C-alpha positions as CSV (number, residue, x, y, z in Angstrom):
1,M,-73.1,-77.6,147.9
2,T,-72.8,-81.4,148.4
3,Q,-69.5,-82.5,149.8
4,P,-67.3,-84.7,147.7
5,I,-67.0,-88.4,148.7
6,P,-63.5,-88.6,150.3
7,V,-61.4,-91.7,149.6
8,F,-58.1,-92.0,151.4
9,F,-54.9,-94.0,150.6
10,S,-51.5,-94.1,152.3
11,I,-48.5,-95.1,150.3
12,N,-44.8,-94.5,149.5
13,D,-43.1,-94.5,146.1
14,A,-42.9,-98.3,145.8
15,Y,-46.7,-98.5,145.6
16,A,-47.3,-95.6,143.2
17,P,-47.8,-97.8,140.1
18,F,-50.4,-100.0,141.8
19,L,-52.2,-96.9,143.3
20,S,-52.5,-95.7,139.7
21,V,-54.5,-98.9,138.9
22,A,-56.7,-98.4,141.9
23,M,-57.4,-94.8,141.0
24,T,-58.1,-95.7,137.3
25,S,-60.7,-98.3,138.4
26,I,-62.4,-95.9,140.8
27,I,-62.6,-93.1,138.2
28,A,-63.9,-95.5,135.6
29,H,-67.0,-96.2,137.8
30,A,-67.5,-92.7,139.4
31,D,-70.9,-91.3,138.9
32,S,-70.6,-88.1,136.7
33,Q,-73.2,-86.4,138.8
34,K,-71.2,-86.8,142.0
35,K,-67.9,-85.4,143.3
36,Y,-65.1,-87.5,144.6
37,E,-61.9,-86.5,146.3
38,L,-59.0,-89.0,146.3
39,I,-56.6,-88.1,149.1
40,V,-53.1,-89.7,149.3
41,L,-51.4,-89.6,152.7
42,Y,-47.7,-90.0,152.3
43,E,-44.3,-89.7,153.9
44,D,-42.0,-90.6,150.9
45,L,-43.7,-89.9,147.5
46,N,-41.5,-88.0,145.1
47,A,-42.7,-85.1,142.9
48,E,-42.7,-87.2,139.7
49,N,-45.1,-89.7,141.2
50,R,-47.3,-87.0,142.7
51,E,-47.5,-85.4,139.3
52,R,-48.2,-88.6,137.3
53,L,-50.9,-89.7,139.8
54,G,-52.4,-86.2,139.9
55,Q,-52.9,-86.2,136.1
56,L,-55.5,-89.0,136.5
57,A,-57.9,-86.4,138.0
58,T,-61.1,-85.6,136.1
59,D,-63.8,-82.9,136.2
60,N,-65.6,-84.7,139.1
61,V,-62.7,-86.6,140.7
62,T,-60.0,-84.5,142.4
63,I,-56.7,-85.9,143.6
64,R,-54.6,-84.3,146.3
65,F,-51.5,-85.3,148.3
66,V,-51.1,-84.7,152.1
67,T,-48.0,-85.1,154.2
68,V,-48.5,-86.1,157.8
69,N,-47.6,-83.3,160.2
70,E,-44.4,-83.3,162.3
71,D,-46.2,-83.7,165.7
72,L,-47.8,-86.9,164.5
73,M,-44.5,-88.2,163.2
74,K,-42.9,-87.7,166.6
75,Q,-45.8,-89.6,168.2
76,L,-45.2,-92.4,165.8
77,A,-41.4,-92.7,166.4
78,G,-39.8,-95.6,168.2
79,E,-38.8,-99.2,167.9
80,H,-42.4,-100.5,168.7
81,M,-43.6,-99.1,165.3
82,K,-41.8,-101.6,163.2
83,L,-43.8,-104.1,161.2
84,R,-42.9,-107.7,162.1
85,G,-41.2,-109.4,159.1
86,D,-41.9,-106.5,156.7
87,T,-40.5,-103.2,155.6
88,F,-40.5,-100.5,158.3
89,T,-43.0,-97.8,157.3
90,L,-45.0,-95.4,159.4
91,T,-47.6,-95.2,156.7
92,I,-49.4,-98.2,158.2
93,Y,-50.6,-96.0,161.0
94,Y,-51.8,-93.0,158.9
95,R,-55.3,-94.4,158.5
96,L,-55.9,-94.2,162.2
97,F,-55.4,-90.4,162.2
98,I,-57.8,-89.5,159.4
99,A,-60.5,-88.4,161.8
100,A,-58.1,-86.0,163.6
101,M,-56.5,-84.7,160.4
102,F,-59.7,-84.0,158.4
103,P,-62.3,-82.5,160.7
104,Q,-64.3,-81.4,157.7
105,Y,-65.4,-84.9,157.0
106,D,-68.0,-86.9,159.0
107,K,-67.4,-90.1,157.0
108,A,-64.8,-91.4,154.6
109,I,-63.6,-94.5,152.7
110,Y,-60.1,-95.8,153.3
111,L,-58.5,-98.2,150.8
112,D,-55.1,-99.9,150.5
113,A,-53.3,-99.2,147.3
114,D,-53.5,-102.8,146.1
115,V,-57.2,-102.7,145.2
116,V,-59.4,-102.5,142.1
117,A,-63.0,-101.3,142.2
118,T,-65.6,-102.7,139.8
119,T,-68.5,-100.4,141.0
120,D,-69.2,-96.8,142.1
121,L,-67.8,-96.3,145.6
122,A,-70.8,-94.0,146.3
123,E,-72.7,-97.2,147.1
124,L,-70.2,-98.1,149.8
125,F,-70.2,-94.5,151.1
126,Q,-74.0,-94.5,151.6
127,T,-73.8,-97.4,154.1
128,D,-75.4,-96.3,157.4
129,L,-72.9,-96.9,160.2
130,G,-75.1,-95.5,163.0
131,T,-72.9,-95.0,166.0
132,N,-70.5,-97.8,164.9
133,L,-66.9,-96.8,164.2
134,V,-66.2,-98.7,161.0
135,G,-67.7,-100.8,158.2
136,A,-65.4,-103.6,157.1
137,V,-65.1,-107.2,155.9
138,Q,-63.9,-110.2,157.7
139,D,-60.2,-111.0,157.0
140,T,-60.3,-114.1,154.9
141,F,-56.5,-114.9,155.2
142,A,-57.0,-115.0,159.0
143,A,-60.1,-117.2,158.7
144,D,-58.4,-119.5,156.2
145,N,-55.4,-120.6,158.4
146,P,-55.5,-122.4,161.7
147,Q,-52.4,-120.4,162.9
148,S,-54.1,-117.1,162.4
149,I,-57.4,-118.3,163.8
150,Q,-55.6,-119.2,167.0
151,Y,-53.7,-115.9,167.0
152,V,-56.9,-113.9,166.7
153,E,-58.9,-115.9,169.2
154,H,-56.2,-116.4,171.8
155,H,-53.7,-113.5,171.5
156,L,-56.2,-110.8,170.5
157,Q,-59.2,-112.5,172.3
158,L,-61.5,-111.8,169.4
159,P,-63.9,-114.2,167.6
160,I,-62.4,-114.9,164.2
161,A,-65.8,-114.0,162.6
162,D,-65.4,-110.5,164.0
163,Y,-61.8,-109.9,163.0
164,F,-61.9,-107.5,160.0
165,N,-59.4,-106.6,157.3
166,S,-58.3,-102.9,157.5
167,G,-57.5,-102.6,153.7
168,V,-61.1,-101.5,152.9
169,M,-63.0,-99.5,155.5
170,L,-65.8,-97.1,155.8
171,L,-64.9,-94.8,158.6
172,N,-67.3,-93.0,160.9
173,L,-65.0,-90.0,161.5
174,K,-67.5,-87.9,163.4
175,Q,-68.1,-90.7,165.9
176,M,-64.3,-91.3,166.2
177,R,-63.7,-87.7,167.1
178,A,-66.6,-87.7,169.6
179,E,-65.0,-90.7,171.3
180,H,-61.4,-89.3,171.1
181,F,-60.4,-92.3,169.0
182,N,-57.0,-91.0,168.0
183,E,-56.0,-89.9,171.6
184,T,-57.0,-93.3,172.9
185,F,-54.9,-95.0,170.2
186,I,-51.8,-92.9,170.9
187,R,-52.1,-93.5,174.7
188,L,-52.4,-97.3,174.3
189,L,-49.6,-97.4,171.7
190,T,-47.1,-95.5,173.8
191,T,-48.1,-97.0,177.1
192,Y,-48.1,-100.7,176.4
193,H,-45.8,-101.3,173.4
194,V,-47.8,-104.4,172.7
195,E,-46.6,-106.8,170.1
196,F,-49.0,-107.5,167.2
197,I,-48.5,-109.3,164.0
198,A,-50.4,-106.7,162.0
199,P,-50.1,-103.6,164.3
200,D,-52.5,-101.2,162.5
201,Q,-55.1,-103.8,161.8
202,D,-54.9,-105.4,165.2
203,Y,-55.2,-102.1,167.0
204,L,-58.2,-101.1,164.8
205,N,-59.8,-104.4,165.7
206,E,-59.3,-103.8,169.4
207,L,-60.4,-100.2,169.3
208,C,-63.5,-101.0,167.3
209,R,-64.5,-104.2,169.1
210,D,-68.3,-104.6,168.9
211,R,-68.5,-101.3,166.9
212,V,-68.3,-102.7,163.4
213,V,-70.8,-102.9,160.6
214,H,-69.8,-106.2,158.9
215,L,-70.0,-105.4,155.1
216,D,-70.8,-107.9,152.4
217,R,-67.7,-109.8,151.4
218,A,-68.0,-108.4,147.9
219,W,-66.6,-105.1,149.2
220,N,-63.2,-106.6,150.0
221,V,-62.5,-109.7,148.0
222,M,-59.1,-111.0,149.1
223,P,-57.2,-114.2,147.9
224,T,-58.9,-117.0,149.8
225,K,-59.7,-120.7,150.0
226,Q,-63.4,-119.7,150.6
227,P,-66.0,-119.9,147.8
228,R,-65.6,-117.2,145.2
229,V,-67.7,-114.1,145.2
230,A,-69.8,-114.0,142.1
231,A,-70.0,-110.2,141.7
232,P,-67.0,-108.6,143.5
233,K,-67.2,-104.8,144.1
234,I,-63.7,-104.3,145.4
235,L,-60.8,-106.7,144.7
236,H,-58.0,-106.5,147.3
237,F,-54.7,-108.2,146.4
238,S,-53.5,-108.5,150.0
239,L,-50.4,-110.2,151.3
240,F,-49.0,-112.8,148.8
241,G,-49.8,-113.7,145.2
242,K,-49.9,-110.2,143.7
243,P,-51.1,-110.1,140.1
244,W,-48.1,-108.0,139.1
245,H,-46.0,-111.0,140.2
246,Y,-48.0,-114.1,139.3
247,A,-49.9,-114.8,136.0
248,D,-52.2,-117.1,137.9
249,A,-53.0,-114.8,140.8
250,Q,-56.5,-115.2,142.1
251,N,-58.8,-112.5,140.5
252,G,-55.8,-111.1,138.6
253,Q,-57.8,-110.5,135.5
254,Y,-59.5,-107.6,137.2
255,F,-56.2,-105.9,138.0
256,W,-54.9,-106.2,134.4
257,T,-58.1,-104.7,133.0
258,Y,-57.4,-101.4,134.7
259,A,-53.6,-101.7,134.6
260,A,-53.9,-101.6,130.8
261,Q,-55.4,-98.1,131.2
262,S,-52.8,-96.9,133.7
263,P,-49.9,-94.5,132.8
264,Y,-47.7,-96.9,134.8
265,L,-48.4,-99.9,132.6
266,P,-44.8,-100.2,131.2
267,E,-43.4,-100.2,134.8
268,I,-46.0,-102.7,136.0
269,E,-45.2,-105.1,133.1
270,A,-41.5,-104.7,133.8
271,I,-42.1,-105.7,137.5
272,R,-44.1,-108.7,136.3
273,D,-41.5,-109.8,133.8
274,T,-38.5,-109.5,136.1
275,F,-40.1,-111.4,139.0
276,T,-37.8,-114.5,139.3
277,V,-38.0,-118.0,140.6
278,A,-35.9,-116.8,143.5
279,D,-38.5,-114.0,144.2
280,R,-41.2,-116.7,144.2
281,A,-39.2,-118.7,146.7
282,Q,-38.8,-115.6,148.9
283,D,-42.6,-115.0,148.8
284,Q,-43.2,-118.6,149.9
285,A,-40.6,-118.3,152.7
286,A,-42.2,-115.0,153.9
287,E,-45.7,-116.7,154.0
288,Q,-44.3,-119.6,156.1
289,E,-42.5,-117.1,158.4
290,L,-45.7,-115.2,158.9
291,L,-47.6,-118.4,159.7
292,G,-44.8,-119.4,162.1
293,S,-45.0,-116.1,163.9
294,L,-48.7,-116.4,164.2
295,R,-48.3,-119.9,165.7
296,A,-45.7,-118.6,168.2
297,F,-47.8,-115.6,169.3
298,S,-50.9,-117.8,169.7
299,Q,-49.1,-120.0,172.2
300,K,-48.7,-117.2,174.8
301,T,-51.0,-114.8,176.5
302,N,-50.0,-111.1,176.3
303,D,-50.7,-109.2,179.5
304,D,-50.7,-105.9,177.6
305,V,-53.6,-107.1,175.4
306,Q,-55.5,-107.9,178.5
307,Q,-54.8,-104.4,179.9
308,I,-55.8,-102.7,176.7
309,R,-59.1,-104.6,176.8
310,K,-59.7,-103.5,180.4
311,E,-58.9,-99.8,179.6
312,L,-61.3,-99.8,176.5
313,E,-64.1,-101.3,178.6
314,L,-63.8,-98.4,181.0
315,I,-64.1,-95.7,178.3
């Protein structure tokens, strides 16, 4: 029997409404002749949200919810796990442990919850990764801003063209296990306590350096100053300018097409309608703070990044 196509998410309660939109869009384009398994990794997702999301399942699309085991939680404890300028959540690291947690899969798709699919994800899943670790798209926010370009090229010591966004990935789980990817990540994480602006994404970029299949930009269309993608396959509402906050959000029409079919539509509309001028100002301040942090980081060389690079070159 053919294995289902596994699609992973990691969320908490706050993102349940938006995950429902992502799932609705995926199910709308799923090939009825194929099987899909949507797997939600979570730490804090209440029973009501699990039930409501689970009811989206169809005959060929199953949905299940998986908590991360206690041993992993212990490994992910500590002050160095906190996201700079954002809410503290361990869920940012869960995607790095999919290979270890799910040995039954050789390959999988990982998606952030703030996405919408306009095509069958089987097409992405069929991409040949060879012995590369991931398939991903260049991070357009990083490429759009001089502060982030300098951060990536100076602090992370990566060409900006190679720096990928981790919100949409095709993962070569079999190859990751063969190369002890998870063990390497834990060792580096606990040994160096290196400061990154986007810890999960930056570690993935370091660990997968020169082992990336660069996917067509249509597979992860983020808000950007770059020319628009004529036929997007996955819209990713990353960082600022969320369509559930801003009526003029870039590519927001795709989100609302599927939000209209979501059981969470009333909640999503309420979130939109109660987003205030003060909230907008807070968003703008957060963006400026992020750019300021990128600028500050890019002006110093981090010895721990150098050491991580040396270690990875020896493996």
